[in-house]
MIDOSE-1310 file (N, C-alpha, C; in nm, 2 decimals, decimal comma, always signed):
residues 98
mfla	+2,42/+16,21/-6,56/+2,40/+16,17/-6,70/+2,54/+16,12/-6,75; +2,53/+16,02/-6,83/+2,66/+15,97/-6,90/+2,64/+15,98/-7,05; +2,75/+16,03/-7,12/+2,75/+16,04/-7,26/+2,87/+15,95/-7,32; +2,84/+15,90/-7,43/+2,96/+15,83/-7,49/+2,93/+15,83/-7,64
ggie	+3,03/+15,81/-7,72/+3,02/+15,81/-7,86/+3,13/+15,74/-7,93; +3,11/+15,71/-8,05/+3,22/+15,65/-8,13/+3,20/+15,65/-8,27; +3,30/+15,62/-8,35/+3,29/+15,60/-8,50/+3,36/+15,46/-8,53; +3,32/+15,41/-8,65/+3,37/+15,28/-8,68/+3,38/+15,28/-8,84
yrye	+3,48/+15,22/-8,89/+3,50/+15,21/-9,04/+3,55/+15,06/-9,04; +3,49/+14,99/-9,15/+3,54/+14,85/-9,18/+3,55/+14,83/-9,32; +3,64/+14,76/-9,36/+3,65/+14,71/-9,51/+3,64/+14,56/-9,49; +3,55/+14,49/-9,56/+3,53/+14,35/-9,55/+3,55/+14,29/-9,70
afea	+3,63/+14,18/-9,71/+3,64/+14,11/-9,83/+3,62/+13,96/-9,81; +3,56/+13,90/-9,91/+3,53/+13,76/-9,88/+3,51/+13,69/-10,03; +3,53/+13,56/-10,03/+3,51/+13,49/-10,14/+3,40/+13,37/-10,12; +3,30/+13,37/-10,20/+3,21/+13,27/-10,20/+3,23/+13,17/-10,30
iagd	+3,23/+13,04/-10,26/+3,26/+12,92/-10,36/+3,14/+12,84/-10,36; +3,11/+12,80/-10,48/+2,99/+12,72/-10,52/+3,00/+12,59/-10,44; +2,88/+12,53/-10,39/+2,88/+12,40/-10,33/+2,86/+12,29/-10,43; +2,85/+12,17/-10,38/+2,81/+12,05/-10,46/+2,68/+12,08/-10,54
pksy	+2,67/+12,05/-10,67/+2,55/+12,08/-10,74/+2,42/+12,00/-10,66; +2,45/+11,89/-10,60/+2,35/+11,82/-10,53/+2,29/+11,89/-10,42; +2,37/+11,99/-10,37/+2,32/+12,08/-10,25/+2,22/+12,18/-10,29; +2,22/+12,21/-10,42/+2,12/+12,32/-10,45/+2,03/+12,29/-10,56
evgp	+2,05/+12,17/-10,63/+1,94/+12,13/-10,73/+1,82/+12,07/-10,68; +1,71/+12,09/-10,75/+1,59/+12,03/-10,70/+1,59/+11,88/-10,73; +1,56/+11,80/-10,62/+1,56/+11,66/-10,65/+1,43/+11,61/-10,66; +1,41/+11,47/-10,67/+1,29/+11,40/-10,70/+1,19/+11,41/-10,58
laaq	+1,23/+11,44/-10,47/+1,14/+11,45/-10,35/+1,07/+11,59/-10,32; +1,12/+11,68/-10,41/+1,07/+11,83/-10,40/+0,92/+11,82/-10,43; +0,87/+11,73/-10,52/+0,73/+11,73/-10,56/+0,64/+11,68/-10,44; +0,71/+11,62/-10,33/+0,64/+11,57/-10,22/+0,64/+11,67/-10,10
gfgi	+0,70/+11,79/-10,13/+0,71/+11,89/-10,03/+0,83/+11,90/-9,96; +0,94/+11,82/-9,99/+1,05/+11,82/-9,92/+1,14/+11,95/-9,98; +1,21/+12,01/-9,88/+1,30/+12,12/-9,94/+1,42/+12,07/-10,00; +1,49/+12,17/-10,06/+1,62/+12,13/-10,13/+1,73/+12,16/-10,04
gsng	+1,83/+12,08/-10,06/+1,95/+12,11/-9,97/+1,95/+12,04/-9,83; +2,05/+12,05/-9,76/+2,06/+11,99/-9,62/+1,97/+12,08/-9,53; +1,89/+12,02/-9,46/+1,80/+12,08/-9,36/+1,73/+12,20/-9,41; +1,69/+12,17/-9,54/+1,60/+12,27/-9,60/+1,67/+12,40/-9,65
fpgl	+1,80/+12,41/-9,64/+1,87/+12,52/-9,69/+1,96/+12,48/-9,80; +1,94/+12,54/-9,92/+2,03/+12,49/-10,04/+2,17/+12,55/-10,03; +2,26/+12,48/-10,10/+2,39/+12,52/-10,10/+2,41/+12,64/-10,20; +2,52/+12,69/-10,21/+2,55/+12,82/-10,30/+2,56/+12,77/-10,44
aarf	+2,48/+12,82/-10,53/+2,48/+12,78/-10,67/+2,60/+12,86/-10,74; +2,66/+12,79/-10,84/+2,77/+12,85/-10,91/+2,75/+13,00/-10,96; +2,63/+13,03/-10,99/+2,60/+13,17/-11,04/+2,63/+13,28/-10,94; +2,62/+13,24/-10,81/+2,64/+13,33/-10,69/+2,79/+13,34/-10,64
qgkn	+2,88/+13,26/-10,70/+3,02/+13,25/-10,64/+3,09/+13,37/-10,69; +3,19/+13,40/-10,62/+3,28/+13,52/-10,67/+3,34/+13,58/-10,54; +3,43/+13,69/-10,58/+3,50/+13,76/-10,48/+3,41/+13,89/-10,45; +3,40/+13,93/-10,34/+3,30/+14,06/-10,30/+3,37/+14,13/-10,20
srns	+3,35/+14,26/-10,18/+3,39/+14,34/-10,08/+3,29/+14,45/-10,05; +3,31/+14,51/-9,93/+3,22/+14,62/-9,89/+3,28/+14,71/-9,80; +3,25/+14,84/-9,79/+3,29/+14,93/-9,69/+3,17/+14,96/-9,60; +3,20/+14,98/-9,47/+3,09/+15,01/-9,38/+3,15/+15,12/-9,28
aaly	+3,07/+15,22/-9,27/+3,10/+15,34/-9,17/+2,98/+15,35/-9,07; +3,02/+15,40/-8,96/+2,91/+15,43/-8,85/+2,96/+15,52/-8,76; +2,86/+15,60/-8,71/+2,88/+15,70/-8,60/+2,77/+15,69/-8,50; +2,79/+15,69/-8,38/+2,69/+15,67/-8,27/+2,72/+15,76/-8,16
idse	+2,61/+15,80/-8,09/+2,61/+15,86/-7,96/+2,52/+15,80/-7,86; +2,57/+15,77/-7,74/+2,49/+15,70/-7,64/+2,47/+15,79/-7,52; +2,35/+15,80/-7,47/+2,33/+15,87/-7,34/+2,26/+15,79/-7,24; +2,29/+15,80/-7,11/+2,21/+15,73/-7,01/+2,19/+15,84/-6,89
yffs	+2,07/+15,81/-6,84/+2,04/+15,91/-6,72/+1,98/+15,82/-6,62; +2,04/+15,84/-6,50/+1,99/+15,77/-6,38/+1,88/+15,85/-6,30; +1,76/+15,80/-6,30/+1,65/+15,87/-6,23/+1,66/+15,84/-6,08; +1,71/+15,73/-6,05/+1,73/+15,67/-5,91/+1,84/+15,58/-5,91
edfm	+1,88/+15,53/-5,79/+1,98/+15,42/-5,79/+1,93/+15,29/-5,87; +1,80/+15,27/-5,88/+1,75/+15,14/-5,94/+1,69/+15,16/-6,08; +1,68/+15,29/-6,14/+1,62/+15,30/-6,26/+1,70/+15,40/-6,35; +1,73/+15,35/-6,47/+1,81/+15,41/-6,57/+1,74/+15,41/-6,70
vgql	+1,75/+15,52/-6,78/+1,70/+15,52/-6,91/+1,82/+15,56/-7,00; +1,83/+15,48/-7,11/+1,93/+15,50/-7,20/+1,88/+15,51/-7,34; +1,96/+15,59/-7,43/+1,92/+15,62/-7,57/+2,04/+15,60/-7,65; +2,03/+15,55/-7,76/+2,15/+15,52/-7,85/+2,10/+15,58/-7,99
fgtr	+2,18/+15,68/-8,03/+2,15/+15,74/-8,17/+2,26/+15,69/-8,26; +2,23/+15,65/-8,38/+2,31/+15,60/-8,47/+2,23/+15,57/-8,60; +2,27/+15,45/-8,66/+2,18/+15,41/-8,78/+2,04/+15,41/-8,74; +2,00/+15,37/-8,63/+1,87/+15,38/-8,59/+1,87/+15,43/-8,44
tlvi	+1,75/+15,47/-8,39/+1,74/+15,51/-8,26/+1,67/+15,41/-8,16; +1,74/+15,38/-8,06/+1,69/+15,28/-7,97/+1,67/+15,35/-7,83; +1,56/+15,31/-7,76/+1,52/+15,37/-7,62/+1,53/+15,24/-7,54; +1,62/+15,24/-7,44/+1,63/+15,12/-7,35/+1,60/+15,17/-7,21
lvtq	+1,51/+15,08/-7,15/+1,47/+15,11/-7,00/+1,54/+14,99/-6,93; +1,62/+15,02/-6,82/+1,68/+14,92/-6,75/+1,66/+14,95/-6,60; +1,63/+14,84/-6,52/+1,62/+14,85/-6,38/+1,75/+14,78/-6,32; +1,81/+14,82/-6,22/+1,93/+14,75/-6,16/+1,91/+14,70/-6,02
pkas	+1,88/+14,58/-5,98/+1,86/+14,54/-5,85/+1,97/+14,57/-5,76; +1,95/+14,60/-5,65/+2,06/+14,62/-5,54/+2,11/+14,48/-5,50; +2,24/+14,47/-5,47/+2,30/+14,35/-5,43/+2,24/+14,29/-5,31; +2,18/+14,37/-5,22/+2,11/+14,32/-5,10/+1,99/+14,23/-5,14
clra	+1,93/+14,26/-5,26/+1,81/+14,19/-5,30/+1,83/+14,06/-5,36; +1,97/+14,03/-5,40/+2,00/+13,91/-5,47/+2,02/+13,79/-5,37; +1,97/+13,67/-5,39/+1,98/+13,56/-5,31/+2,02/+13,44/-5,39; +2,10/+13,36/-5,32/+2,15/+13,24/-5,39/+2,04/+13,14/-5,41
in	+2,03/+13,07/-5,52/+1,92/+12,97/-5,54/+2,00/+12,83/-5,54; +1,95/+12,75/-5,44/+2,01/+12,61/-5,42/+1,92/+12,51/-5,49
């Protein structure tokens, strides 16, 4: 059985700047079903611009158990719980594909 764990803390800060008004305003082709903005994604409107920041903290514990050489079960506890089933082929089973 293998156990691992860790903690993480991050402080992130960013500034969002408004795009060109033509990138988020509804144009004349919207009535025909066309989306607004480039590729259907509008630019950032002026009302959403500004400086922002956030703090993020995490704690996790990971465990893995080998039932055999070829079969392992792993579980990660943290913000959410994941159960991971993994098989590992032996090197002798691998063949080159030409």
